[in-house]
N, C-alpha and C positions, 0 to 999 in steps of 0.2 A: 502494498500499500505504499504508492507516494503522497508524503508532504509538501505541500512550502516551509517555505521560511517559514513565516508571519504565524501560522497555524503550530513550528513545534517552538517557538519562540511563545506562543501561549499557553503552549504544556507548559514545557521549562517557568513556565512564573509561578501556573498553578502548584507548583510543585513545592515551589518554593514557597510563597505562600500558605502551605500548610503549615509549617514549622514557627512561620514568619509573624510577630502578634508587636503590638507597637500600643501602648501607654503608655499618658500625660506627661511626667517621670521619665520615660525610654522608651522618644519617638522610634519609629521609621520611617530610614529613609529610603525614598522609595527614589529611583535613576529611570528617565524615560533618555531614547534619546534615538531623533531623527536623524532622517541623513542628510540633514546641513546643522543641527542646534541639536542642543540635550537641557533638559528639565534634572531640579534634584526639587521633592520637597518632601516637609516632614509633616511626617502625619498620624493623630489619633486615634487609632482602631477602634480604639473601646465609648472614644464621643460619636470615631465618625467624622468628624473635623480635619480638614489643610492646618498647622497650624503657623506653620510658613514653606515660603517658596523663591523657587531661585534659577535664573532659563542665561543661559550667554547673551540672547539679545539687548540683553541692559548694553548700554552709552559705553559703561565702562572699560567691559572687557575684548571693545573695538579699536585701542589705542594701537594706531600700528605701527613696528619693526622695521627696520633702518631696509630692512628686504624687500618689507610689506606685509597682509595682516598676517594675524597669532594661526598659529595653528588650530585644528579643531579640541587636536587635543590638551597644551596649553590652553583655552578655552576652556575646557570641562574645570581641570586644574585650576583656570581660579574661582567655576562655579562651586568647588568643594568650599573653598578659600572663604568664600562670600557665603556662606548657611551656615557654616561653623561661629563664624562671627558674626552673625546675625543669632544663631545657638544657645548661644554666650552671654548674649545681652537680654534672650529668656532665663536662664542659669538651667539647660541645656547642657548637661554636660556629655553623657550617653547613647546614643542611638544602635538601632535594629540593623543596619544596613538590605535592605533586598535593591537586588543586582537586577533587578524587572528581567527576568528571564534570559535576559545577554549577561553572554559570555564574561568570567572578570578577566576582562584585558582592553586595553586600550586605551577608548575615552571613559567607559564605566570607573575601571581603572583608578584611572586621573584621579578622579571626581572625588572615591574616594581617600585617595593618597593627600587628597586640597584638603577633607576636611580635615584628617590626622592631620597632620601637617598644624595644623590653626589651633588644633587640641583636644576636639572630640572624641571619643573615646568608639570605641562596635565594639 
């Protein structure tokens, strides 16, 4: 039985979500990756609300390098940094990482590393 990429990702995400649950003191850091952009949000699954959200479409992530625009991975790292800073302001220190069915590789990994560098614990 052949499945396309979206169906495989959905199955992986369903499998991951069975094990992961976010609360108010330890929310779930969910990552969504589109073709051009990356989004991260902190979710309290108990109440069913999004606490914080961040993406790479903000003006601050569009700063130019000498050779041109930043790579998608560099932008993802900054998204992780910014969401961790906002979480610290809201007194959130630990989170549960939800990779969203994607492999822990590339941009998804960069978001996690950016958040860790800023002091967020997984």
